[in-house]
N, C-alpha and C positions, 0 to 999 in steps of 0.2 A: 504419224501415229504417236511419236514421242510427245508432240505438242498436246494431243488429246489426253494422254496420261497425266501430263502436268496440270491440265485444267481439272480433271477428275480429282487429283490429289488435293489441289487448292480448294475445291468445293467441299471435299470431305473435311479438311482442316477448318474451314469456315463454320461448318455445321457443328463440329466438336467444340470450338471455342464459343459459339453462340450460347451453348448450354450454360457456360460459366457466367454469362452476363445476366442470367435470369434473376438472380437475387439482388443485383445492384439497383439502387434507386436511380431513376433516370428522370431528367426534366421532361422527357417524352411522356412518362407516366403522368406527370403533372398536367401537361397540355394535351394528353390523349392522342399523341401521334406516335408513330413507330420509331424506336431508337435505331441508330445505325448499327450494323453488324461488323463494323471495322475491327480488325484484329489489333490487340494491344499485347505487347510482349514485355515481360519483366526483364530488366537488364541483368545479364549474368553477373554473378558475384565471384570474385577471384577465390580460389581455394588454395590454401597453403598446406603443403604436405609435410612440412618440417615441424610444425607445432600443432598440438591438440587444441581444438576449439574450447573456449571458455564455456562453462556451464553456469547457469543462473538459477536461483530459487526465488520464489516470491518474497518480497520484502514488505515494507510499510505500505499501508493503504490509508488514505484520508479523504474526507469530503469537506470542501470549502464552498459552501452555497452550491452554485451550479457546476463547479469544477471539481474533478476527482484526481487525487494524487495516486499514482501507481509507481511502485518502486520494485526493482529486482536487485539481488545481491549476488556478486560473482562468488562462486564456490571456492576458488583457489585464493583469490586476493582479498575477498571480503569487501570489495569496493561496491558502493551502492549507486545505482543509476535510477533517477526518477524523472517521470514525465507528468505534466499537468494536462488533463484531458477534459474537454467539454464536447458532448455529443448530442445532436438533435435527431430524433427518429420520427418517421411518419406514423400515422395511426395504426398501420399494420406492422409496426416495429422494424421497418427498413431504415437504415441509416441515410439521412439526408445530408448531413454535414458533420464532420468531426474536426475539432481544432485541438492541436497538441502543442504545448510549450516544451521544447526539448533543448538540451544543452550538449555540445560536444567539447572537445578540449580547448577550442578557441572561441566559439560563438554560441549565442542562443538564437533559436528560431521559433516562429509560429509555423506549423505545418498544417495545411488544410487538405482534408479529403473531401472532395466536392462531388456533386452528383454528375452522372453521365448526361449527355445531351447539351453540353455547353458549347458555344462557338469558341473553339480553341484559340484562333488568332487574337481574339479580344482579351484573352486572359481573364483574370479576376481582379476585382478592386476591393480592398478593405477600406471601409469608411468608419473612422473613429472621430466622433465630434464632427467638426467641419473639414477635417483633413482626409484626403484620399491617398491610398498607397496602391500603386499598380503592382500586380503580382502575375508573372507569366505562369501558365500551366505547364508543368515540367514533364508530366507523363500521365497516361490513362491506362488503368488496369481494369479487370472485370469488376472490382469492388468500387471503382470510381476514379476520378482524376485528382492529381496532386498538384499543389502549389505551395510555395513557402516564402516567408518574409523574414529576413535577418532582423533581429531585435537590437536596434541601437538604443542608447539611453533615452533619447527623446520619444521614440515610439513606445518604449516600455513604460515610461512615466505617463504618457497619454492614456495607454490602456489601463493603467492602475487608477487613474482619476475618473474615468468614465464608467457609467453603469451598463452601457450596452454598445455594441458595434454591429456593423452590417457587412456581409460579403455580397457584392453585386456581380452577377454573371449576365452574359448575353445568351439567350436561347439559341440553339443551332439554326433556327429560322432567321437569325441575324436581325430580328426586329424587337422582340420582347426583352425587356430588362427584368431580371429576377433578383429580388432583394431578399436575402436570408439573414434575419437578425439573430443575434445571440447575446446572452447575458455575460457581462464582465464581473458580476457579483461573485466574490471569492477569488478572483484572479490575482489580486494584490497579495492576499494572505498566502494563497497556495504557491505563488511564485517564489516565496522565501524558502520553500521546501525542495525546489528543484535544484539538486546539488550537481 
């Protein structure tokens, strides 16, 4: 009896979580097959009870060709944090891919929000010019899957020299390669503003 209750609870949770996937762009939509209803959970974030969380207000915004600068300013310290973002949407305004240049205290990254329906073990490949960079998919949430690439000097310079790049995915059917091209126009100028 306890086993049947566990099955009913799991089925109920699957139904609840599948509603959250309704707005995400899926490669299944592109190929007219049904997306998987696998559960994806966001990793829990540690909560500190000793300090109050920093609050932020909207800061500078800028447009550099295809790339948008988005900044926030910490209320207490006045420190500004900026990301450079390029987003491609489908005809019905669903996000297909979003690329963000972000910086933490040590490194800079390109973070990719990819469509659902990708073959996860294959990861993603960033193609810049004739060079390919393998990127593992680190997590999948209702809004899409995430992958990131640490920007070393060589990759950064190559991205700044080229006019376009491509993210390549393998469809979940493990046969079709999906190439999603994006513009690098404005990437070099906008990168100077990521503090």
